[in-house]
One Martini backbone bead per residue (centre of mass of N, CA, C, O) as a GRO file, in nm:
protein
  177
    1THR     BB    1  -1.602   0.109   1.406
    2LEU     BB    2  -1.259   0.028   1.360
    3PHE     BB    3  -1.095  -0.289   1.400
    4ARG     BB    4  -0.740  -0.377   1.407
    5SER     BB    5  -0.532  -0.655   1.381
    6LEU     BB    6  -0.195  -0.698   1.417
    7ASN     BB    7   0.098  -0.840   1.288
    8THR     BB    8   0.380  -0.844   1.529
    9GLU     BB    9   0.555  -1.127   1.457
   10THR     BB   10   0.514  -1.140   1.146
   11ASP     BB   11   0.522  -1.042   0.806
   12PHE     BB   12   0.804  -0.878   0.838
   13GLU     BB   13   1.079  -0.719   0.819
   14GLY     BB   14   1.226  -0.801   1.131
   15ALA     BB   15   1.068  -0.985   1.279
   16GLU     BB   16   1.081  -1.152   1.567
   17GLU     BB   17   0.958  -1.439   1.402
   18GLU     BB   18   1.065  -1.474   1.107
   19GLY     BB   19   1.312  -1.715   1.166
   20THR     BB   20   1.132  -1.842   1.385
   21GLY     BB   21   0.961  -1.964   1.623
   22ASP     BB   22   0.757  -1.990   1.856
   23SER     BB   23   0.925  -1.861   2.109
   24HIS     BB   24   1.197  -1.959   1.965
   25ILE     BB   25   1.103  -2.239   1.834
   26PRO     BB   26   1.214  -2.378   1.552
   27TRP     BB   27   0.989  -2.623   1.523
   28LEU     BB   28   0.765  -2.378   1.583
   29LYS     BB   29   0.610  -2.241   1.351
   30ALA     BB   30   0.460  -1.903   1.292
   31GLY     BB   31   0.553  -1.814   1.001
   32GLY     BB   32   0.413  -1.696   0.749
   33PHE     BB   33   0.084  -1.597   0.591
   34GLY     BB   34   0.235  -1.483   0.330
   35GLU     BB   35   0.355  -1.301   0.114
   36ASP     BB   36   0.580  -1.088   0.053
   37GLY     BB   37   0.416  -0.786   0.164
   38GLU     BB   38   0.109  -0.849   0.195
   39PHE     BB   39   0.035  -0.733   0.475
   40LEU     BB   40   0.122  -0.433   0.425
   41ARG     BB   41  -0.060  -0.385   0.184
   42TRP     BB   42  -0.324  -0.442   0.329
   43LEU     BB   43  -0.298  -0.237   0.559
   44GLU     BB   44  -0.289   0.020   0.391
   45ALA     BB   45  -0.555  -0.023   0.238
   46ASP     BB   46  -0.734  -0.041   0.493
   47LEU     BB   47  -0.666   0.236   0.618
   48LYS     BB   48  -0.755   0.402   0.376
   49LYS     BB   49  -1.049   0.307   0.376
   50ALA     BB   50  -1.111   0.401   0.665
   51HIS     BB   51  -1.050   0.700   0.620
   52GLU     BB   52  -1.267   0.746   0.407
   53ALA     BB   53  -1.501   0.666   0.597
   54LYS     BB   54  -1.444   0.892   0.799
   55LEU     BB   55  -1.477   1.133   0.602
   56ASN     BB   56  -1.784   1.027   0.521
   57GLY     BB   57  -1.919   0.916   0.807
   58ASP     BB   58  -1.909   0.582   0.836
   59THR     BB   59  -1.684   0.639   1.054
   60ARG     BB   60  -1.528   0.738   1.373
   61TRP     BB   61  -1.320   0.497   1.429
   62ILE     BB   62  -0.965   0.401   1.468
   63ILE     BB   63  -0.854   0.079   1.575
   64ALA     BB   64  -0.554  -0.064   1.700
   65GLY     BB   65  -0.376  -0.390   1.727
   66GLY     BB   66  -0.115  -0.563   1.921
   67HIS     BB   67   0.115  -0.729   2.091
   68ARG     BB   68   0.320  -0.523   2.010
   69PRO     BB   69   0.468  -0.236   2.050
   70TYR     BB   70   0.593   0.051   1.920
   71ASP     BB   71   0.879  -0.056   1.838
   72THR     BB   72   0.754  -0.242   1.616
   73ILE     BB   73   0.614  -0.033   1.439
   74THR     BB   74   0.888   0.101   1.351
   75ASP     BB   75   0.977  -0.175   1.196
   76MET     BB   76   0.727  -0.129   1.014
   77GLU     BB   77   0.709  -0.037   0.710
   78GLY     BB   78   0.501   0.265   0.734
   79VAL     BB   79   0.304   0.243   0.983
   80GLU     BB   80   0.339   0.500   1.148
   81GLY     BB   81   0.253   0.688   0.913
   82TRP     BB   82  -0.028   0.561   0.863
   83PHE     BB   83  -0.156   0.627   1.131
   84LYS     BB   84  -0.153   0.931   1.072
   85GLU     BB   85  -0.265   0.957   0.778
   86TYR     BB   86  -0.535   0.755   0.859
   87GLY     BB   87  -0.644   0.815   1.163
   88VAL     BB   88  -0.549   0.678   1.412
   89ASP     BB   89  -0.648   0.682   1.748
   90VAL     BB   90  -0.560   0.381   1.853
   91TYR     BB   91  -0.298   0.178   2.017
   92PHE     BB   92  -0.290  -0.159   2.115
   93ALA     BB   93  -0.095  -0.337   2.366
   94GLY     BB   94   0.146  -0.551   2.500
   95HIS     BB   95   0.408  -0.764   2.631
   96SER     BB   96   0.443  -0.561   2.845
   97HIS     BB   97   0.438  -0.611   3.202
   98SER     BB   98   0.251  -0.335   3.181
   99TYR     BB   99   0.174   0.021   3.197
  100SER     BB  100   0.092   0.246   2.919
  101ARG     BB  101   0.056   0.596   2.806
  102THR     BB  102  -0.014   0.848   2.626
  103THR     BB  103  -0.115   1.186   2.707
  104ASP     BB  104  -0.166   1.300   2.415
  105VAL     BB  105  -0.483   1.302   2.264
  106SER     BB  106  -0.422   1.498   2.008
  107SER     BB  107  -0.193   1.289   1.940
  108LYS     BB  108  -0.209   1.084   1.678
  109PRO     BB  109  -0.183   0.822   1.826
  110MET     BB  110  -0.267   0.650   2.096
  111TYR     BB  111  -0.059   0.476   2.324
  112VAL     BB  112  -0.117   0.134   2.449
  113VAL     BB  113  -0.003  -0.058   2.734
  114ALA     BB  114  -0.175  -0.372   2.832
  115GLY     BB  115   0.024  -0.597   3.045
  116GLY     BB  116  -0.130  -0.635   3.359
  117ALA     BB  117  -0.290  -0.921   3.409
  118GLY     BB  118  -0.044  -1.123   3.485
  119CYS     BB  119   0.289  -1.129   3.617
  120ASP     BB  120   0.627  -1.177   3.729
  121GLU     BB  121   0.728  -0.916   3.531
  122MET     BB  122   0.660  -0.677   3.671
  123GLY     BB  123   0.711  -0.350   3.544
  124PRO     BB  124   0.880  -0.123   3.408
  125PRO     BB  125   0.996  -0.039   3.129
  126LYS     BB  126   1.327  -0.017   3.001
  127ASP     BB  127   1.202   0.090   2.721
  128SER     BB  128   1.050   0.373   2.605
  129LEU     BB  129   1.006   0.284   2.301
  130MET     BB  130   0.769   0.090   2.363
  131LEU     BB  131   0.547   0.319   2.412
  132GLY     BB  132   0.664   0.570   2.229
  133PRO     BB  133   0.746   0.848   2.131
  134GLU     BB  134   1.007   1.035   2.247
  135SER     BB  135   0.818   1.307   2.307
  136SER     BB  136   0.661   1.159   2.513
  137GLU     BB  137   0.421   1.120   2.757
  138PHE     BB  138   0.353   0.917   3.060
  139VAL     BB  139   0.154   0.665   3.184
  140THR     BB  140   0.207   0.449   3.471
  141SER     BB  141   0.207   0.087   3.570
  142ASP     BB  142   0.261  -0.214   3.803
  143LYS     BB  143  -0.021  -0.323   3.810
  144TYR     BB  144  -0.263  -0.528   3.822
  145SER     BB  145  -0.457  -0.531   3.510
  146SER     BB  146  -0.735  -0.383   3.326
  147GLY     BB  147  -0.928  -0.293   3.039
  148VAL     BB  148  -1.166  -0.031   2.929
  149LEU     BB  149  -1.358   0.025   2.633
  150THR     BB  150  -1.555   0.306   2.543
  151VAL     BB  151  -1.793   0.351   2.277
  152SER     BB  152  -1.880   0.650   2.107
  153PRO     BB  153  -1.955   0.902   1.895
  154ASP     BB  154  -1.800   1.128   2.092
  155LYS     BB  155  -1.622   0.895   2.250
  156LEU     BB  156  -1.341   0.773   2.422
  157VAL     BB  157  -1.308   0.536   2.699
  158TRP     BB  158  -1.035   0.479   2.917
  159LYS     BB  159  -0.978   0.206   3.153
  160LEU     BB  160  -0.790   0.126   3.440
  161ILE     BB  161  -0.804  -0.175   3.632
  162ASP     BB  162  -0.773  -0.301   3.935
  163SER     BB  163  -0.749  -0.642   4.013
  164MET     BB  164  -0.783  -0.626   4.334
  165ASP     BB  165  -1.009  -0.357   4.384
  166GLY     BB  166  -1.142  -0.195   4.117
  167SER     BB  167  -0.992   0.044   4.067
  168VAL     BB  168  -0.901   0.342   3.916
  169ILE     BB  169  -0.594   0.421   3.769
  170ASP     BB  170  -0.696   0.503   3.473
  171GLU     BB  171  -0.820   0.791   3.272
  172VAL     BB  172  -0.953   0.854   2.934
  173GLU     BB  173  -1.049   1.100   2.692
  174ILE     BB  174  -1.165   1.093   2.345
  175PRO     BB  175  -1.259   1.317   2.137
  176HIS     BB  176  -1.442   1.396   1.877
  177GLU     BB  177  -1.359   1.585   1.574
   0.00000   0.00000   0.00000
């Protein structure tokens, strides 16, 4: 299993904090962390290498994650297409203080926003583009929650757990193809 954490805050044209500081505090600079375009060149090369390893049977899953959800991925030139081209299975994000995931597990990647760990901003996202592609259907929740991903050679199992009573709010299996 290959897991990659993406920088969804800085280091790409139009990034949320490209020209400001962390949390938009100008004197608290957040990045960039490399030369212009370096991060995206690295990301494409890394996803391509992971895809080749998947095709060769050296890895079974490609999982990506970043703080910001789907709408930021669409702002990062090439990334949404690379996720499909290089076989990313799941993209996990936070940022929106709620939970959502795309329902079609056969259409990869599955997009998951698990931002319900606890915040007084809980509630469904106001912009559905935060969640995933326009044609997607979603499972959502505004409960305080956390998620558990179980990885095996045959499947990924994602469970969203209610922080108050421990019950399973949502569960999905992604079989290995």
